[in-house]
N, C-alpha and C positions, 0 to 999 in steps of 0.2 A: 803905798805908792807902787804903781804898775811901771812895767818895763818901756811901756809907751812913754809916760812922764819921764823917766830917765833919758830915754833917747832924745825927747824934746830938750830937757835940760842941757845936756851935753850937744847937742848939734850933731848927735852921732850918725852913723850909717849902718843898716841892718846888713849885715852878710848873710846870717842864716836864721831862720825863725821868724819871719815875719807875720805869721799867723799865729805866733804865740805872744805877742806883745801886750796882751791884756793879763798875763800872769802877775802876781804880787809879789813885791819884794818887799824883806823887812830889814834887811841891814846890808852893810858893804863892806868889802875888805879890799885893800890895794896893796899888792906886793908883787915882786918879780920873784920871790922866794917860796917854793912851793911848801917848804917845811914848816915856814910860818903860815900859810895858809891852812896846812892841815891842824896846826896847833890852836888857831884863833879865829877861824870862821865860823859861822852858824848855819843852819838851814834856813832854805829861801832866801839866800844872799846872791849878791853880785861880787863877782871877781873882777877887778881892775887890775890889768899887767901888763907889761911889753913883752914878756916872754912869749915867743912864738913857736912851742915845740908840744907834741903829743902828751907830755907829761901835765899840761894845763888842764888838757880835757880830761884825763884820767883823776885829776886831783878833783875837778868840778863835779865829776861822776860819783865820786866817794863820799863827797858832803853834800849832796842833793842842792848844788848852786844853780840857781836858774838862768843865769845869763852871765856870760864872759864880755868884757869889755876891753879891747885892747886899745892902749893909749899911745901916745906920742906918733900917730899916724902909722902904726904899725899894722900890715896886713898878714895874717896867717897864710898857709899855703893850702891848696884844695885838699890835701890829705888830712890836715887838722878840719877844716870846714866839713868834709865828710864824716870825721867821726863825730862832730858835734850834732849835725844831722840825725845820725844813727841814735843818738841818744837823747834826742829833743832838747837841746842845748839852744839857748838863744845866743847869738855872737853879733856884737856891735864894734864898731872901730870909730874912734874920736882922734881928732888932732890934737886935743889938750895933753898937757904933760900930766902925770898921775897926781901931783899934788894939787892941781887946778881942778881936775875931774872930781877927785876925792873932796875939795873944798866947796865945789858947786852944789854936789849932792849933799853934803852935810847942811848948807846953808838951805837947802830946799826941805829938810827935815829927814833925811834917811841917814840914820845914825850907826855906827858899828856896834852897839850893844855892851853892855857891862860884863865884864868877867869876874 
């Protein structure tokens, strides 16, 4: 699945990385706890979160996460968006709650992967 398909499924808005929407994603992880993301996320993944702080960008960078999706209508500040630009991360925002956003992506065929 591409990030562009994810964007359409969630009715999301691109905040950073519009030129990168053709990137492929293989799995998704939804969490506001970065320790869980570090433990369970996989490469070429999407991270869905409502946590708007620089730690999200640092976590994404460490795990080769392709796209961050801020849920529940959250919008990160410009500092976070600039950090994402510098790291070539795609950042989207959706009004869906995390549970709904994860469910929509799962229903469309994007899974979390087996452990």
